[in-house]
C-alpha positions as CSV (number, residue, x, y, z in Angstrom):
1,M,25.3,13.2,-14.3
2,K,24.4,13.2,-18.0
3,I,25.7,9.6,-18.6
4,K,23.4,8.2,-15.9
5,D,20.4,10.1,-17.3
6,D,21.3,8.8,-20.8
7,F,21.7,5.3,-19.5
8,H,18.3,5.4,-17.7
9,H,16.6,6.7,-20.9
10,L,18.2,3.9,-22.9
11,I,17.0,1.3,-20.4
12,D,13.5,2.8,-20.3
13,S,13.4,2.6,-24.1
14,I,14.1,-1.2,-24.3
15,E,10.9,-3.3,-24.3
16,D,12.5,-6.7,-24.7
17,E,12.6,-8.4,-21.3
18,Q,15.2,-11.0,-22.3
19,L,17.5,-8.3,-23.8
20,L,17.2,-6.3,-20.5
21,Q,18.1,-9.4,-18.5
22,R,21.2,-10.0,-20.7
23,Y,22.3,-6.3,-20.3
24,Y,21.8,-6.6,-16.6
25,R,23.9,-9.7,-16.3
26,L,26.6,-8.1,-18.4
27,I,26.7,-5.0,-16.3
28,Q,26.6,-7.0,-13.1
29,T,29.5,-9.2,-14.2
30,I,31.6,-6.1,-15.1
31,N,30.7,-4.5,-11.8
32,D,31.6,-7.7,-9.9
33,D,34.9,-7.9,-11.7
34,Q,35.8,-4.4,-10.9
35,N,34.9,-4.9,-7.2
36,G,37.1,-8.1,-7.0
37,H,34.1,-10.4,-6.4
38,L,35.8,-13.4,-7.9
39,W,39.1,-12.8,-5.9
40,N,37.1,-12.2,-2.7
41,S,35.2,-15.5,-3.2
42,L,38.5,-17.5,-3.0
43,N,39.8,-18.9,0.2
44,E,43.4,-18.2,1.3
45,D,44.8,-21.4,-0.1
46,E,43.2,-20.8,-3.5
47,K,44.5,-17.2,-3.5
48,E,48.0,-18.5,-2.7
49,E,47.8,-21.2,-5.4
50,L,46.7,-18.7,-8.0
51,M,49.4,-16.2,-7.1
52,T,52.0,-19.0,-7.3
53,A,50.7,-20.1,-10.8
54,Y,50.8,-16.4,-11.9
55,K,54.4,-16.0,-10.8
56,E,55.5,-19.3,-12.4
57,S,53.9,-18.3,-15.7
58,F,56.7,-15.8,-16.3
59,D,59.1,-18.7,-16.7
60,S,58.7,-20.1,-20.2
61,N,59.8,-23.5,-18.9
62,N,56.6,-23.8,-16.9
63,L,54.3,-23.1,-19.9
64,V,52.5,-25.6,-22.1
65,S,52.1,-25.0,-25.8
66,H,48.7,-24.7,-27.3
67,E,49.3,-27.8,-29.4
68,Q,50.3,-29.8,-26.4
69,V,47.1,-28.8,-24.6
70,K,45.0,-29.7,-27.6
71,L,46.6,-33.1,-27.8
72,Q,46.0,-33.7,-24.1
73,H,42.3,-32.8,-24.4
74,E,41.7,-34.0,-27.9
75,R,38.8,-36.3,-26.9
76,W,36.8,-33.3,-25.5
77,L,37.6,-31.0,-28.4
78,K,36.0,-33.3,-31.1
79,P,32.5,-32.3,-32.1
């Protein structure tokens, strides 16, 4: 595959170890997301709670405005 060869050449051309580590973490995170790593790390109760919250989010009566959240967490938002 040409894209894999191009990707390998790009990686081989990078000399900065920290930059390579950042790229690696980024790609690993994307790969984990695609493979459902986060979802699979949840127990059944957490999955059920998340799905309930997701379903409830479609009802605007269950939503909290951005302004309301900012007021509730004001002490943590101040620099």
